[in-house]
mmCIF file as Biopython writes it, N, C-alpha, C and O atoms, coordinates in Angstrom:
data_model
#
loop_
_atom_site.group_PDB
_atom_site.id
_atom_site.type_symbol
_atom_site.label_atom_id
_atom_site.label_alt_id
_atom_site.label_comp_id
_atom_site.label_asym_id
_atom_site.label_entity_id
_atom_site.label_seq_id
_atom_site.pdbx_PDB_ins_code
_atom_site.Cartn_x
_atom_site.Cartn_y
_atom_site.Cartn_z
_atom_site.occupancy
_atom_site.B_iso_or_equiv
_atom_site.auth_seq_id
_atom_site.auth_asym_id
_atom_site.pdbx_PDB_model_num
ATOM 1   N N  . UNK A ? 1  ? -3.640  270.076 82.024 1.0 0.0 1  A 1 
ATOM 2   C CA . UNK A ? 1  ? -3.761  268.638 81.971 1.0 0.0 1  A 1 
ATOM 3   C C  . UNK A ? 1  ? -2.445  268.051 82.443 1.0 0.0 1  A 1 
ATOM 4   O O  . UNK A ? 1  ? -1.370  268.502 82.050 1.0 0.0 1  A 1 
ATOM 5   N N  . UNK A ? 2  ? -2.545  267.054 83.279 1.0 0.0 2  A 1 
ATOM 6   C CA . UNK A ? 2  ? -1.389  266.338 83.796 1.0 0.0 2  A 1 
ATOM 7   C C  . UNK A ? 2  ? -1.522  264.874 83.390 1.0 0.0 2  A 1 
ATOM 8   O O  . UNK A ? 2  ? -2.576  264.274 83.606 1.0 0.0 2  A 1 
ATOM 9   N N  . UNK A ? 3  ? -0.491  264.293 82.815 1.0 0.0 3  A 1 
ATOM 10  C CA . UNK A ? 3  ? -0.470  262.859 82.511 1.0 0.0 3  A 1 
ATOM 11  C C  . UNK A ? 3  ? 0.093   262.166 83.742 1.0 0.0 3  A 1 
ATOM 12  O O  . UNK A ? 3  ? 1.234   262.416 84.131 1.0 0.0 3  A 1 
ATOM 13  N N  . UNK A ? 4  ? -0.693  261.306 84.350 1.0 0.0 4  A 1 
ATOM 14  C CA . UNK A ? 4  ? -0.287  260.600 85.559 1.0 0.0 4  A 1 
ATOM 15  C C  . UNK A ? 4  ? -0.234  259.108 85.290 1.0 0.0 4  A 1 
ATOM 16  O O  . UNK A ? 4  ? -1.116  258.548 84.638 1.0 0.0 4  A 1 
ATOM 17  N N  . UNK A ? 5  ? 0.809   258.472 85.799 1.0 0.0 5  A 1 
ATOM 18  C CA . UNK A ? 5  ? 0.983   257.030 85.667 1.0 0.0 5  A 1 
ATOM 19  C C  . UNK A ? 5  ? 1.457   256.476 86.996 1.0 0.0 5  A 1 
ATOM 20  O O  . UNK A ? 5  ? 2.150   257.159 87.749 1.0 0.0 5  A 1 
ATOM 21  N N  . UNK A ? 6  ? 1.084   255.239 87.284 1.0 0.0 6  A 1 
ATOM 22  C CA . UNK A ? 6  ? 1.540   254.604 88.502 1.0 0.0 6  A 1 
ATOM 23  C C  . UNK A ? 6  ? 0.755   253.346 88.783 1.0 0.0 6  A 1 
ATOM 24  O O  . UNK A ? 6  ? 0.106   252.782 87.902 1.0 0.0 6  A 1 
ATOM 25  N N  . UNK A ? 7  ? 0.828   252.918 90.029 1.0 0.0 7  A 1 
ATOM 26  C CA . UNK A ? 7  ? 0.100   251.732 90.460 1.0 0.0 7  A 1 
ATOM 27  C C  . UNK A ? 7  ? -0.869  252.123 91.575 1.0 0.0 7  A 1 
ATOM 28  O O  . UNK A ? 7  ? -0.811  253.229 92.114 1.0 0.0 7  A 1 
ATOM 29  N N  . UNK A ? 8  ? -1.744  251.203 91.901 1.0 0.0 8  A 1 
ATOM 30  C CA . UNK A ? 8  ? -2.753  251.429 92.923 1.0 0.0 8  A 1 
ATOM 31  C C  . UNK A ? 8  ? -2.101  252.030 94.172 1.0 0.0 8  A 1 
ATOM 32  O O  . UNK A ? 8  ? -1.085  251.521 94.646 1.0 0.0 8  A 1 
ATOM 33  N N  . UNK A ? 9  ? -2.665  253.081 94.692 1.0 0.0 9  A 1 
ATOM 34  C CA . UNK A ? 9  ? -2.129  253.749 95.874 1.0 0.0 9  A 1 
ATOM 35  C C  . UNK A ? 9  ? -1.295  254.979 95.541 1.0 0.0 9  A 1 
ATOM 36  O O  . UNK A ? 9  ? -1.028  255.797 96.421 1.0 0.0 9  A 1 
ATOM 37  N N  . UNK A ? 10 ? -0.878  255.124 94.283 1.0 0.0 10 A 1 
ATOM 38  C CA . UNK A ? 10 ? -0.066  256.271 93.870 1.0 0.0 10 A 1 
ATOM 39  C C  . UNK A ? 10 ? -0.893  257.479 93.452 1.0 0.0 10 A 1 
ATOM 40  O O  . UNK A ? 10 ? -0.386  258.601 93.459 1.0 0.0 10 A 1 
ATOM 41  N N  . UNK A ? 11 ? -2.142  257.275 93.091 1.0 0.0 11 A 1 
ATOM 42  C CA . UNK A ? 11 ? -2.922  258.340 92.474 1.0 0.0 11 A 1 
ATOM 43  C C  . UNK A ? 11 ? -3.193  259.506 93.412 1.0 0.0 11 A 1 
ATOM 44  O O  . UNK A ? 11 ? -2.923  260.651 93.049 1.0 0.0 11 A 1 
ATOM 45  N N  . UNK A ? 12 ? -3.711  259.255 94.593 1.0 0.0 12 A 1 
ATOM 46  C CA . UNK A ? 12 ? -4.042  260.332 95.518 1.0 0.0 12 A 1 
ATOM 47  C C  . UNK A ? 12 ? -2.810  261.152 95.907 1.0 0.0 12 A 1 
ATOM 48  O O  . UNK A ? 12 ? -2.901  262.379 95.923 1.0 0.0 12 A 1 
ATOM 49  N N  . UNK A ? 13 ? -1.675  260.546 96.217 1.0 0.0 13 A 1 
ATOM 50  C CA . UNK A ? 13 ? -0.488  261.359 96.506 1.0 0.0 13 A 1 
ATOM 51  C C  . UNK A ? 13 ? -0.053  262.229 95.322 1.0 0.0 13 A 1 
ATOM 52  O O  . UNK A ? 13 ? 0.430   263.342 95.531 1.0 0.0 13 A 1 
ATOM 53  N N  . UNK A ? 14 ? -0.211  261.753 94.098 1.0 0.0 14 A 1 
ATOM 54  C CA . UNK A ? 14 ? 0.149   262.552 92.920 1.0 0.0 14 A 1 
ATOM 55  C C  . UNK A ? 14 ? -0.787  263.750 92.765 1.0 0.0 14 A 1 
ATOM 56  O O  . UNK A ? 14 ? -0.336  264.855 92.464 1.0 0.0 14 A 1 
ATOM 57  N N  . UNK A ? 15 ? -2.073  263.537 92.967 1.0 0.0 15 A 1 
ATOM 58  C CA . UNK A ? 15 ? -3.032  264.631 92.874 1.0 0.0 15 A 1 
ATOM 59  C C  . UNK A ? 15 ? -2.810  265.632 94.016 1.0 0.0 15 A 1 
ATOM 60  O O  . UNK A ? 15 ? -2.939  266.840 93.816 1.0 0.0 15 A 1 
ATOM 61  N N  . UNK A ? 16 ? -2.482  265.138 95.198 1.0 0.0 16 A 1 
ATOM 62  C CA . UNK A ? 16 ? -2.184  265.997 96.335 1.0 0.0 16 A 1 
ATOM 63  C C  . UNK A ? 16 ? -0.986  266.893 96.041 1.0 0.0 16 A 1 
ATOM 64  O O  . UNK A ? 16 ? -1.002  268.076 96.383 1.0 0.0 16 A 1 
ATOM 65  N N  . UNK A ? 17 ? 0.054   266.344 95.410 1.0 0.0 17 A 1 
ATOM 66  C CA . UNK A ? 17 ? 1.218   267.163 95.034 1.0 0.0 17 A 1 
ATOM 67  C C  . UNK A ? 17 ? 0.823   268.286 94.088 1.0 0.0 17 A 1 
ATOM 68  O O  . UNK A ? 17 ? 1.296   269.415 94.220 1.0 0.0 17 A 1 
ATOM 69  N N  . UNK A ? 18 ? -0.037  267.977 93.146 1.0 0.0 18 A 1 
ATOM 70  C CA . UNK A ? 18 ? -0.489  269.000 92.191 1.0 0.0 18 A 1 
ATOM 71  C C  . UNK A ? 18 ? -1.250  270.098 92.922 1.0 0.0 18 A 1 
ATOM 72  O O  . UNK A ? 18 ? -0.981  271.281 92.714 1.0 0.0 18 A 1 
ATOM 73  N N  . UNK A ? 19 ? -2.188  269.721 93.768 1.0 0.0 19 A 1 
ATOM 74  C CA . UNK A ? 19 ? -3.054  270.700 94.432 1.0 0.0 19 A 1 
ATOM 75  C C  . UNK A ? 19 ? -2.350  271.478 95.542 1.0 0.0 19 A 1 
ATOM 76  O O  . UNK A ? 19 ? -2.626  272.662 95.737 1.0 0.0 19 A 1 
ATOM 77  N N  . UNK A ? 20 ? -1.448  270.826 96.266 1.0 0.0 20 A 1 
ATOM 78  C CA . UNK A ? 20 ? -0.828  271.483 97.415 1.0 0.0 20 A 1 
ATOM 79  C C  . UNK A ? 20 ? 0.525   272.120 97.117 1.0 0.0 20 A 1 
ATOM 80  O O  . UNK A ? 20 ? 0.974   272.989 97.865 1.0 0.0 20 A 1 
ATOM 81  N N  . UNK A ? 21 ? 1.186   271.700 96.030 1.0 0.0 21 A 1 
ATOM 82  C CA . UNK A ? 21 ? 2.516   272.239 95.735 1.0 0.0 21 A 1 
ATOM 83  C C  . UNK A ? 21 ? 2.558   272.984 94.409 1.0 0.0 21 A 1 
ATOM 84  O O  . UNK A ? 21 ? 2.981   274.139 94.355 1.0 0.0 21 A 1 
ATOM 85  N N  . UNK A ? 22 ? 2.120   272.325 93.337 1.0 0.0 22 A 1 
ATOM 86  C CA . UNK A ? 22 ? 2.190   272.978 92.030 1.0 0.0 22 A 1 
ATOM 87  C C  . UNK A ? 22 ? 1.236   274.166 91.934 1.0 0.0 22 A 1 
ATOM 88  O O  . UNK A ? 22 ? 1.644   275.255 91.530 1.0 0.0 22 A 1 
ATOM 89  N N  . UNK A ? 23 ? -0.019  273.967 92.299 1.0 0.0 23 A 1 
ATOM 90  C CA . UNK A ? 23 ? -1.033  275.016 92.131 1.0 0.0 23 A 1 
ATOM 91  C C  . UNK A ? 23 ? -0.680  276.313 92.856 1.0 0.0 23 A 1 
ATOM 92  O O  . UNK A ? 23 ? -0.754  277.373 92.234 1.0 0.0 23 A 1 
ATOM 93  N N  . UNK A ? 24 ? -0.299  276.291 94.143 1.0 0.0 24 A 1 
ATOM 94  C CA . UNK A ? 24 ? 0.026   277.559 94.810 1.0 0.0 24 A 1 
ATOM 95  C C  . UNK A ? 24 ? 1.205   278.305 94.173 1.0 0.0 24 A 1 
ATOM 96  O O  . UNK A ? 24 ? 1.248   279.535 94.215 1.0 0.0 24 A 1 
ATOM 97  N N  . UNK A ? 25 ? 2.148   277.585 93.590 1.0 0.0 25 A 1 
ATOM 98  C CA . UNK A ? 25 ? 3.325   278.204 92.976 1.0 0.0 25 A 1 
ATOM 99  C C  . UNK A ? 25 ? 3.088   278.621 91.526 1.0 0.0 25 A 1 
ATOM 100 O O  . UNK A ? 25 ? 3.893   279.355 90.953 1.0 0.0 25 A 1 
ATOM 101 N N  . UNK A ? 26 ? 2.000   278.162 90.936 1.0 0.0 26 A 1 
ATOM 102 C CA . UNK A ? 26 ? 1.774   278.352 89.503 1.0 0.0 26 A 1 
ATOM 103 C C  . UNK A ? 26 ? 1.272   279.740 89.122 1.0 0.0 26 A 1 
ATOM 104 O O  . UNK A ? 26 ? 1.445   280.168 87.980 1.0 0.0 26 A 1 
ATOM 105 N N  . UNK A ? 27 ? 0.657   280.443 90.059 1.0 0.0 27 A 1 
ATOM 106 C CA . UNK A ? 27 ? 0.037   281.717 89.734 1.0 0.0 27 A 1 
ATOM 107 C C  . UNK A ? 27 ? -1.405  281.565 89.254 1.0 0.0 27 A 1 
ATOM 108 O O  . UNK A ? 27 ? -2.083  282.556 88.982 1.0 0.0 27 A 1 
ATOM 109 N N  . UNK A ? 28 ? -1.862  280.342 89.154 1.0 0.0 28 A 1 
ATOM 110 C CA . UNK A ? 28 ? -3.242  280.076 88.759 1.0 0.0 28 A 1 
ATOM 111 C C  . UNK A ? 28 ? -4.105  279.872 89.999 1.0 0.0 28 A 1 
ATOM 112 O O  . UNK A ? 28 ? -3.601  279.644 91.098 1.0 0.0 28 A 1 
ATOM 113 N N  . UNK A ? 29 ? -5.394  279.958 89.799 1.0 0.0 29 A 1 
ATOM 114 C CA . UNK A ? 29 ? -6.364  279.654 90.852 1.0 0.0 29 A 1 
ATOM 115 C C  . UNK A ? 29 ? -7.319  278.588 90.326 1.0 0.0 29 A 1 
ATOM 116 O O  . UNK A ? 29 ? -7.602  278.514 89.130 1.0 0.0 29 A 1 
ATOM 117 N N  . UNK A ? 30 ? -7.795  277.783 91.234 1.0 0.0 30 A 1 
ATOM 118 C CA . UNK A ? 30 ? -8.745  276.731 90.897 1.0 0.0 30 A 1 
ATOM 119 C C  . UNK A ? 30 ? -10.095 277.344 90.553 1.0 0.0 30 A 1 
ATOM 120 O O  . UNK A ? 30 ? -10.601 278.198 91.280 1.0 0.0 30 A 1 
ATOM 121 N N  . UNK A ? 31 ? -10.668 276.907 89.450 1.0 0.0 31 A 1 
ATOM 122 C CA . UNK A ? 31 ? -12.006 277.387 89.059 1.0 0.0 31 A 1 
ATOM 123 C C  . UNK A ? 31 ? -13.068 276.567 89.779 1.0 0.0 31 A 1 
ATOM 124 O O  . UNK A ? 31 ? -12.746 275.579 90.438 1.0 0.0 31 A 1 
ATOM 125 N N  . UNK A ? 32 ? -14.307 276.960 89.661 1.0 0.0 32 A 1 
ATOM 126 C CA . UNK A ? 32 ? -15.380 276.288 90.393 1.0 0.0 32 A 1 
ATOM 127 C C  . UNK A ? 32 ? -15.877 275.015 89.710 1.0 0.0 32 A 1 
ATOM 128 O O  . UNK A ? 32 ? -16.595 274.233 90.332 1.0 0.0 32 A 1 
ATOM 129 N N  . UNK A ? 33 ? -15.515 274.788 88.450 1.0 0.0 33 A 1 
ATOM 130 C CA . UNK A ? 33 ? -15.930 273.552 87.781 1.0 0.0 33 A 1 
ATOM 131 C C  . UNK A ? 33 ? -15.085 272.389 88.292 1.0 0.0 33 A 1 
ATOM 132 O O  . UNK A ? 33 ? -13.937 272.597 88.686 1.0 0.0 33 A 1 
ATOM 133 N N  . UNK A ? 34 ? -15.618 271.184 88.294 1.0 0.0 34 A 1 
ATOM 134 C CA . UNK A ? 34 ? -14.883 270.055 88.861 1.0 0.0 34 A 1 
ATOM 135 C C  . UNK A ? 34 ? -13.728 269.589 87.978 1.0 0.0 34 A 1 
ATOM 136 O O  . UNK A ? 34 ? -13.773 269.694 86.752 1.0 0.0 34 A 1 
ATOM 137 N N  . UNK A ? 35 ? -12.707 269.080 88.631 1.0 0.0 35 A 1 
ATOM 138 C CA . UNK A ? 35 ? -11.620 268.403 87.922 1.0 0.0 35 A 1 
ATOM 139 C C  . UNK A ? 35 ? -12.156 267.063 87.431 1.0 0.0 35 A 1 
ATOM 140 O O  . UNK A ? 35 ? -13.137 266.544 87.964 1.0 0.0 35 A 1 
ATOM 141 N N  . UNK A ? 36 ? -11.502 266.506 86.405 1.0 0.0 36 A 1 
ATOM 142 C CA . UNK A ? 36 ? -11.910 265.189 85.933 1.0 0.0 36 A 1 
ATOM 143 C C  . UNK A ? 36 ? -10.718 264.440 85.371 1.0 0.0 36 A 1 
ATOM 144 O O  . UNK A ? 36 ? -9.671  265.028 85.098 1.0 0.0 36 A 1 
ATOM 145 N N  . UNK A ? 37 ? -10.885 263.148 85.203 1.0 0.0 37 A 1 
ATOM 146 C CA . UNK A ? 37 ? -9.812  262.292 84.703 1.0 0.0 37 A 1 
ATOM 147 C C  . UNK A ? 37 ? -10.303 261.504 83.497 1.0 0.0 37 A 1 
ATOM 148 O O  . UNK A ? 37 ? -11.442 261.038 83.456 1.0 0.0 37 A 1 
ATOM 149 N N  . UNK A ? 38 ? -9.424  261.369 82.525 1.0 0.0 38 A 1 
ATOM 150 C CA . UNK A ? 38 ? -9.668  260.506 81.365 1.0 0.0 38 A 1 
ATOM 151 C C  . UNK A ? 38 ? -8.670  259.352 81.473 1.0 0.0 38 A 1 
ATOM 152 O O  . UNK A ? 38 ? -7.467  259.535 81.284 1.0 0.0 38 A 1 
ATOM 153 N N  . UNK A ? 39 ? -9.187  258.166 81.779 1.0 0.0 39 A 1 
ATOM 154 C CA . UNK A ? 39 ? -8.337  257.001 81.985 1.0 0.0 39 A 1 
ATOM 155 C C  . UNK A ? 39 ? -7.957  256.359 80.655 1.0 0.0 39 A 1 
ATOM 156 O O  . UNK A ? 39 ? -8.803  256.136 79.789 1.0 0.0 39 A 1 
ATOM 157 N N  . UNK A ? 40 ? -6.676  256.070 80.516 1.0 0.0 40 A 1 
ATOM 158 C CA . UNK A ? 40 ? -6.188  255.263 79.404 1.0 0.0 40 A 1 
ATOM 159 C C  . UNK A ? 40 ? -5.993  253.825 79.884 1.0 0.0 40 A 1 
ATOM 160 O O  . UNK A ? 40 ? -6.131  252.869 79.120 1.0 0.0 40 A 1 
ATOM 161 N N  . UNK A ? 41 ? -5.668  253.701 81.167 1.0 0.0 41 A 1 
ATOM 162 C CA . UNK A ? 41 ? -5.514  252.393 81.816 1.0 0.0 41 A 1 
ATOM 163 C C  . UNK A ? 41 ? -6.008  252.567 83.249 1.0 0.0 41 A 1 
ATOM 164 O O  . UNK A ? 41 ? -5.545  253.457 83.962 1.0 0.0 41 A 1 
ATOM 165 N N  . UNK A ? 42 ? -6.941  251.723 83.670 1.0 0.0 42 A 1 
ATOM 166 C CA . UNK A ? 42 ? -7.585  251.865 84.964 1.0 0.0 42 A 1 
ATOM 167 C C  . UNK A ? 42 ? -7.014  250.851 85.952 1.0 0.0 42 A 1 
ATOM 168 O O  . UNK A ? 42 ? -7.043  249.648 85.693 1.0 0.0 42 A 1 
ATOM 169 N N  . UNK A ? 43 ? -6.501  251.327 87.073 1.0 0.0 43 A 1 
ATOM 170 C CA . UNK A ? 43 ? -5.878  250.451 88.065 1.0 0.0 43 A 1 
ATOM 171 C C  . UNK A ? 43 ? -6.871  249.538 88.772 1.0 0.0 43 A 1 
ATOM 172 O O  . UNK A ? 43 ? -6.463  248.555 89.391 1.0 0.0 43 A 1 
ATOM 173 N N  . UNK A ? 44 ? -8.158  249.836 88.695 1.0 0.0 44 A 1 
ATOM 174 C CA . UNK A ? 44 ? -9.151  248.965 89.321 1.0 0.0 44 A 1 
ATOM 175 C C  . UNK A ? 44 ? -9.462  247.732 88.477 1.0 0.0 44 A 1 
ATOM 176 O O  . UNK A ? 44 ? -9.940  246.728 89.004 1.0 0.0 44 A 1 
ATOM 177 N N  . UNK A ? 45 ? -9.196  247.800 87.170 1.0 0.0 45 A 1 
ATOM 178 C CA . UNK A ? 45 ? -9.475  246.643 86.319 1.0 0.0 45 A 1 
ATOM 179 C C  . UNK A ? 45 ? -8.218  246.056 85.683 1.0 0.0 45 A 1 
ATOM 180 O O  . UNK A ? 45 ? -8.290  245.010 85.038 1.0 0.0 45 A 1 
ATOM 181 N N  . UNK A ? 46 ? -7.076  246.705 85.850 1.0 0.0 46 A 1 
ATOM 182 C CA . UNK A ? 46 ? -5.815  246.191 85.329 1.0 0.0 46 A 1 
ATOM 183 C C  . UNK A ? 46 ? -5.262  245.137 86.283 1.0 0.0 46 A 1 
ATOM 184 O O  . UNK A ? 46 ? -5.225  245.365 87.492 1.0 0.0 46 A 1 
ATOM 185 N N  . UNK A ? 47 ? -4.836  244.005 85.770 1.0 0.0 47 A 1 
ATOM 186 C CA . UNK A ? 47 ? -4.368  242.914 86.641 1.0 0.0 47 A 1 
ATOM 187 C C  . UNK A ? 47 ? -3.112  243.293 87.422 1.0 0.0 47 A 1 
ATOM 188 O O  . UNK A ? 47 ? -2.853  242.716 88.477 1.0 0.0 47 A 1 
ATOM 189 N N  . UNK A ? 48 ? -2.325  244.255 86.924 1.0 0.0 48 A 1 
ATOM 190 C CA . UNK A ? 48 ? -1.129  244.719 87.629 1.0 0.0 48 A 1 
ATOM 191 C C  . UNK A ? 48 ? -1.382  245.981 88.446 1.0 0.0 48 A 1 
ATOM 192 O O  . UNK A ? 48 ? -0.450  246.574 88.989 1.0 0.0 48 A 1 
ATOM 193 N N  . UNK A ? 49 ? -2.644  246.388 88.530 1.0 0.0 49 A 1 
ATOM 194 C CA . UNK A ? 49 ? -3.072  247.562 89.294 1.0 0.0 49 A 1 
ATOM 195 C C  . UNK A ? 49 ? -2.361  248.841 88.841 1.0 0.0 49 A 1 
ATOM 196 O O  . UNK A ? 49 ? -2.046  249.702 89.663 1.0 0.0 49 A 1 
ATOM 197 N N  . UNK A ? 50 ? -2.109  248.963 87.539 1.0 0.0 50 A 1 
ATOM 198 C CA . UNK A ? 50 ? -1.453  250.147 86.987 1.0 0.0 50 A 1 
ATOM 199 C C  . UNK A ? 50 ? -2.492  251.082 86.389 1.0 0.0 50 A 1 
ATOM 200 O O  . UNK A ? 50 ? -3.519  250.650 85.865 1.0 0.0 50 A 1 
ATOM 201 N N  . UNK A ? 51 ? -2.200  252.375 86.480 1.0 0.0 51 A 1 
ATOM 202 C CA . UNK A ? 51 ? -3.069  253.368 85.859 1.0 0.0 51 A 1 
ATOM 203 C C  . UNK A ? 51 ? -2.253  254.293 84.978 1.0 0.0 51 A 1 
ATOM 204 O O  . UNK A ? 51 ? -1.058  254.505 85.181 1.0 0.0 51 A 1 
ATOM 205 N N  . UNK A ? 52 ? -2.945  254.830 84.002 1.0 0.0 52 A 1 
ATOM 206 C CA . UNK A ? 52 ? -2.421  255.904 83.164 1.0 0.0 52 A 1 
ATOM 207 C C  . UNK A ? 52 ? -3.629  256.771 82.834 1.0 0.0 52 A 1 
ATOM 208 O O  . UNK A ? 52 ? -4.623  256.293 82.287 1.0 0.0 52 A 1 
ATOM 209 N N  . UNK A ? 53 ? -3.531  258.047 83.173 1.0 0.0 53 A 1 
ATOM 210 C CA . UNK A ? 53 ? -4.680  258.924 82.960 1.0 0.0 53 A 1 
ATOM 211 C C  . UNK A ? 53 ? -4.235  260.351 82.709 1.0 0.0 53 A 1 
ATOM 212 O O  . UNK A ? 53 ? -3.114  260.747 83.028 1.0 0.0 53 A 1 
ATOM 213 N N  . UNK A ? 54 ? -5.144  261.104 82.130 1.0 0.0 54 A 1 
ATOM 214 C CA . UNK A ? 54 ? -4.982  262.541 81.984 1.0 0.0 54 A 1 
ATOM 215 C C  . UNK A ? 54 ? -5.873  263.183 83.029 1.0 0.0 54 A 1 
ATOM 216 O O  . UNK A ? 54 ? -7.086  262.973 83.040 1.0 0.0 54 A 1 
ATOM 217 N N  . UNK A ? 55 ? -5.264  263.972 83.912 1.0 0.0 55 A 1 
ATOM 218 C CA . UNK A ? 55 ? -5.986  264.657 84.981 1.0 0.0 55 A 1 
ATOM 219 C C  . UNK A ? 55 ? -6.164  266.110 84.565 1.0 0.0 55 A 1 
ATOM 220 O O  . UNK A ? 55 ? -5.190  266.849 84.420 1.0 0.0 55 A 1 
ATOM 221 N N  . UNK A ? 56 ? -7.408  266.508 84.376 1.0 0.0 56 A 1 
ATOM 222 C CA . UNK A ? 56 ? -7.738  267.857 83.933 1.0 0.0 56 A 1 
ATOM 223 C C  . UNK A ? 56 ? -8.130  268.706 85.140 1.0 0.0 56 A 1 
ATOM 224 O O  . UNK A ? 56 ? -9.086  268.400 85.853 1.0 0.0 56 A 1 
ATOM 225 N N  . UNK A ? 57 ? -7.376  269.766 85.348 1.0 0.0 57 A 1 
ATOM 226 C CA . UNK A ? 57 ? -7.603  270.650 86.485 1.0 0.0 57 A 1 
ATOM 227 C C  . UNK A ? 57 ? -8.090  271.993 85.938 1.0 0.0 57 A 1 
ATOM 228 O O  . UNK A ? 57 ? -7.372  272.643 85.179 1.0 0.0 57 A 1 
ATOM 229 N N  . UNK A ? 58 ? -9.296  272.413 86.312 1.0 0.0 58 A 1 
ATOM 230 C CA . UNK A ? 58 ? -9.821  273.682 85.802 1.0 0.0 58 A 1 
ATOM 231 C C  . UNK A ? 58 ? -9.159  274.866 86.519 1.0 0.0 58 A 1 
ATOM 232 O O  . UNK A ? 58 ? -9.406  275.096 87.703 1.0 0.0 58 A 1 
ATOM 233 N N  . UNK A ? 59 ? -8.334  275.601 85.808 1.0 0.0 59 A 1 
ATOM 234 C CA . UNK A ? 59 ? -7.598  276.709 86.404 1.0 0.0 59 A 1 
ATOM 235 C C  . UNK A ? 59 ? -7.799  277.976 85.591 1.0 0.0 59 A 1 
ATOM 236 O O  . UNK A ? 59 ? -8.236  277.927 84.441 1.0 0.0 59 A 1 
ATOM 237 N N  . UNK A ? 60 ? -7.482  279.084 86.187 1.0 0.0 60 A 1 
ATOM 238 C CA . UNK A ? 60 ? -7.556  280.366 85.502 1.0 0.0 60 A 1 
ATOM 239 C C  . UNK A ? 60 ? -6.862  281.441 86.316 1.0 0.0 60 A 1 
ATOM 240 O O  . UNK A ? 60 ? -6.485  281.209 87.465 1.0 0.0 60 A 1 
ATOM 241 N N  . UNK A ? 61 ? -6.692  282.610 85.732 1.0 0.0 61 A 1 
ATOM 242 C CA . UNK A ? 61 ? -6.151  283.774 86.432 1.0 0.0 61 A 1 
ATOM 243 C C  . UNK A ? 61 ? -7.317  284.553 87.037 1.0 0.0 61 A 1 
ATOM 244 O O  . UNK A ? 61 ? -8.353  284.728 86.396 1.0 0.0 61 A 1 
ATOM 245 N N  . UNK A ? 62 ? -7.147  285.011 88.245 1.0 0.0 62 A 1 
ATOM 246 C CA . UNK A ? 62 ? -8.203  285.791 88.893 1.0 0.0 62 A 1 
ATOM 247 C C  . UNK A ? 62 ? -7.604  287.052 89.473 1.0 0.0 62 A 1 
ATOM 248 O O  . UNK A ? 62 ? -8.319  287.859 90.067 1.0 0.0 62 A 1 
#
């Protein structure tokens, strides 16, 4: 689980860093179940376009 915070436009680059940089170096592999997010603050409905969420990445050793 990754806690991500930022403003509109920051989310995809943060997820890209996790998938393209952290994951290959971690020793884990992506599982076949989908990733998901639990929003604490949603940038689409927040007047300041800020988000705060927990990004759950299904990983395991293979």
